[in-house]
C-alpha positions as CSV (number, residue, x, y, z in Angstrom):
1,M,25.0,-27.6,-9.9
2,N,22.5,-29.3,-8.2
3,L,24.3,-30.0,-4.5
4,V,24.9,-26.7,-5.3
5,F,21.7,-25.3,-5.8
6,L,20.1,-27.5,-3.1
7,V,22.8,-26.6,-0.4
8,S,22.1,-22.8,-1.6
9,F,18.0,-23.0,-1.6
10,I,18.2,-23.8,1.7
11,L,21.0,-21.6,2.9
12,V,18.1,-19.1,1.6
13,L,15.1,-20.7,3.1
14,I,16.8,-20.3,6.9
15,I,17.1,-16.7,6.0
16,I,14.3,-16.0,5.5
17,V,13.0,-17.7,8.9
18,E,15.5,-15.5,10.1
19,L,14.1,-12.1,8.8
20,S,10.8,-13.6,9.2
21,A,11.4,-14.1,13.6
22,I,12.7,-10.1,13.7
23,A,9.1,-9.0,11.4
24,L,7.8,-10.7,14.0
25,K,9.6,-9.8,17.3
26,I,9.1,-5.9,15.7
27,T,4.8,-6.9,16.1
28,G,6.2,-7.9,19.7
29,M,6.6,-11.3,20.2
30,D,9.7,-13.5,21.8
31,L,12.6,-13.5,19.2
32,H,12.2,-17.6,19.9
33,K,8.7,-17.8,20.1
34,A,8.7,-15.9,16.5
35,R,11.6,-18.7,15.7
36,F,9.2,-20.8,16.2
37,Q,6.1,-19.9,14.5
38,A,8.4,-18.3,11.3
39,L,9.6,-21.8,11.1
40,S,6.4,-23.3,11.8
41,A,4.8,-21.6,9.4
42,L,7.8,-23.0,6.6
43,V,7.5,-26.3,6.6
44,T,3.2,-27.0,7.3
45,V,3.1,-27.6,10.4
46,G,1.1,-26.3,12.9
47,Y,0.9,-26.0,16.1
48,T,-3.0,-25.3,18.3
49,T,-1.4,-23.2,21.4
50,S,-1.9,-19.7,23.0
51,D,1.6,-17.7,20.6
52,S,-0.6,-19.3,17.5
53,E,-3.7,-17.9,18.4
54,M,-1.7,-14.8,18.7
55,V,-0.4,-14.9,16.2
56,V,-3.8,-15.0,14.0
57,R,-5.4,-12.5,15.8
58,H,-2.3,-10.0,15.0
59,P,-2.8,-8.6,11.1
60,A,1.1,-8.2,10.7
61,R,2.0,-11.4,11.9
62,R,-0.6,-13.3,10.0
63,R,0.6,-11.7,6.6
64,I,4.5,-12.8,7.3
65,I,2.8,-16.1,8.3
66,M,0.8,-16.7,4.9
67,V,3.5,-15.5,3.2
68,L,5.7,-17.7,5.1
69,M,2.8,-20.6,4.0
70,I,2.7,-20.0,0.6
71,L,7.3,-20.4,0.7
72,G,7.2,-23.4,2.0
73,Y,5.0,-24.8,0.2
74,L,6.6,-23.5,-3.3
75,G,10.6,-24.7,-1.0
76,T,9.1,-28.2,-0.4
77,A,8.7,-28.7,-4.4
78,T,11.8,-26.8,-5.2
79,I,13.6,-29.2,-2.6
80,V,11.6,-32.3,-4.0
81,T,12.7,-31.7,-7.8
82,A,16.7,-31.0,-6.5
83,L,16.8,-34.0,-4.8
84,I,15.7,-36.5,-7.7
85,S,17.8,-34.4,-9.7
86,I,21.2,-34.7,-8.4
87,M,20.0,-38.7,-7.6
88,R,19.5,-39.1,-11.5
89,H,22.8,-37.4,-11.9
90,P,26.1,-37.8,-10.9
91,V,27.6,-35.4,-8.3
92,T,31.2,-34.5,-8.9
93,L,33.7,-33.5,-5.5
94,L,33.9,-29.7,-6.8
95,Q,30.1,-29.9,-6.1
96,V,30.1,-31.4,-2.9
97,A,33.4,-28.8,-1.9
98,I,31.3,-25.7,-2.7
99,A,28.0,-26.9,-1.0
100,V,30.9,-27.9,1.9
101,V,31.9,-23.9,1.8
102,I,28.5,-22.3,1.5
103,I,26.7,-24.5,4.2
104,L,30.9,-23.7,6.5
105,L,31.0,-19.5,6.2
106,P,27.6,-18.9,7.4
107,I,28.0,-21.1,10.2
108,S,31.0,-19.2,11.2
109,L,29.4,-16.2,10.9
110,M,26.1,-16.9,12.9
111,S,28.9,-19.0,15.8
112,S,30.2,-15.2,16.1
113,S,27.3,-13.3,19.3
114,R,28.5,-9.6,17.8
115,F,27.7,-10.6,14.3
116,R,24.5,-12.3,14.6
117,T,23.5,-9.9,17.2
118,S,24.5,-6.8,14.9
119,L,23.4,-8.1,11.8
120,D,19.5,-8.9,13.6
121,R,19.7,-5.4,14.7
122,G,20.4,-3.7,11.5
123,I,17.5,-5.9,10.3
124,E,15.3,-5.1,12.4
125,R,16.7,-1.3,12.3
126,Q,15.2,-1.6,7.8
127,L,11.9,-3.9,8.5
128,T,10.6,-0.8,11.9
129,R,10.4,1.0,8.8
130,H,7.8,-0.8,7.6
131,K,4.5,1.0,9.2
132,A,1.9,-2.5,8.5
133,L,5.4,-3.8,11.4
134,Q,5.3,-0.8,13.6
135,K,5.8,-1.8,17.8
136,R,2.6,0.7,19.3
137,S,3.6,1.1,22.9
138,V,1.6,0.2,25.8
139,E,0.9,3.7,26.6
140,E,-0.5,4.5,23.2
141,V,-2.8,1.6,22.4
142,L,-4.6,2.7,26.2
143,R,-4.2,6.4,24.6
144,L,-6.8,5.3,21.5
145,D,-9.3,7.3,22.1
146,R,-7.7,10.3,24.6
147,R,-10.9,10.4,26.6
148,Y,-9.6,7.0,27.8
149,G,-5.7,6.3,30.5
150,V,-4.9,5.6,33.3
151,S,-4.4,7.3,36.2
152,E,-3.4,7.1,39.3
153,V,-6.4,8.1,42.4
154,T,-5.5,7.4,45.8
155,L,-9.0,7.2,48.0
156,E,-8.7,9.8,50.8
157,K,-10.9,10.2,53.9
158,G,-14.6,10.5,53.0
159,N,-14.1,8.7,49.2
160,L,-17.9,6.7,48.8
161,L,-15.6,4.0,47.5
162,I,-13.6,3.0,50.9
163,G,-15.6,-0.1,52.5
164,Q,-16.5,-1.6,49.8
165,S,-15.6,-4.8,47.5
166,I,-14.6,-3.7,44.2
167,A,-18.1,-5.3,43.0
168,A,-20.1,-3.8,45.2
169,S,-18.7,-0.4,44.3
170,K,-19.7,-0.7,40.1
171,I,-16.3,1.1,39.4
172,R,-16.8,-1.2,35.5
173,D,-20.6,0.4,34.7
174,K,-18.3,4.7,35.3
175,E,-16.3,1.9,32.9
176,L,-13.4,2.3,34.7
177,F,-11.4,-1.0,35.5
178,I,-9.0,-1.5,38.4
179,L,-5.2,-2.7,37.5
180,A,-4.0,-2.8,40.6
181,I,-3.7,-1.4,44.5
182,E,-0.9,0.2,45.7
183,R,-1.2,-0.2,49.5
184,K,1.2,0.7,51.9
185,D,4.0,-2.3,51.5
186,S,2.2,-4.2,49.5
187,F,1.0,-4.3,46.2
188,I,-2.0,-6.4,44.7
189,H,-1.5,-7.2,40.6
190,S,-5.4,-7.7,38.8
191,P,-7.4,-7.7,42.2
192,R,-10.5,-9.4,42.4
193,G,-13.8,-8.5,42.5
194,E,-14.4,-9.3,46.4
195,Q,-11.7,-7.1,47.1
196,V,-12.3,-4.3,50.0
197,L,-10.8,-1.1,49.5
198,Y,-9.3,1.1,52.7
199,Q,-9.2,4.3,52.8
200,G,-5.3,5.3,51.9
201,D,-5.6,2.9,48.8
202,K,-3.7,3.9,45.6
203,L,-5.1,2.1,42.5
204,I,-3.9,2.1,39.4
205,V,-7.2,2.9,37.2
206,Y,-8.1,2.2,33.4
207,G,-10.4,3.9,31.2
208,K,-13.2,7.4,31.2
209,L,-10.9,9.8,32.8
210,I,-13.7,12.1,33.6
211,N,-14.8,9.6,35.8
212,A,-11.7,8.4,37.0
213,Y,-11.5,12.3,38.2
214,E,-15.1,11.9,39.5
215,I,-13.8,8.8,42.0
216,M,-10.7,11.4,43.2
217,C,-12.7,14.9,43.3
218,Q,-16.1,14.4,43.4
219,K,-18.0,17.1,44.5
220,C,-16.0,19.2,41.5
221,T,-16.9,16.9,39.1
222,R,-19.5,19.6,38.2
223,D,-16.7,22.4,36.8
224,L,-15.2,20.2,34.4
225,D,-15.4,21.2,31.0
226,I,-14.3,17.9,29.1
């Protein structure tokens, strides 16, 4: 039954890769990239890419990849041992038939997009119960400290920022970062330091909320109790 064992073992490894990919997806990765990283780790092939850096820097992803690397080494040894055993003993027709059934059954199931989608969602629901894999929302990440957050500031007439470039305004010295500028019918993403600010601009700002309020209402900051 060595052939049956080998086919079953390879099938288990494929399932492990899919589970790991879904686990990586829960942490915020794209599913296709997650599958690639999971398979790379299992077959112990390393790729120096930006996606790999994203995995290394994330503690939960790092643990998943480490488990896959260990399973990869154990799996290689098991497959080699099974192949040697198969070569030493003749394969029977019954073993071949069972192996073919084991291969065709999951292939027929996974060929159904509806089944695969429901299966992935079910696995994802189960994995999300694990606290280490829970994905934080953008709002939660940006507001780890109550003093910081994202705010919208409109530059009204008389604001000191009007007519200045972002660099010259030294707004970053106030622990504020302009993520985007909404100007009439245009929207400027990630504005550079030389970008000049004009009256009526709506600034999407991340940083210390008290300082964002100071920009918006410079004359009334003394009345704040924060």
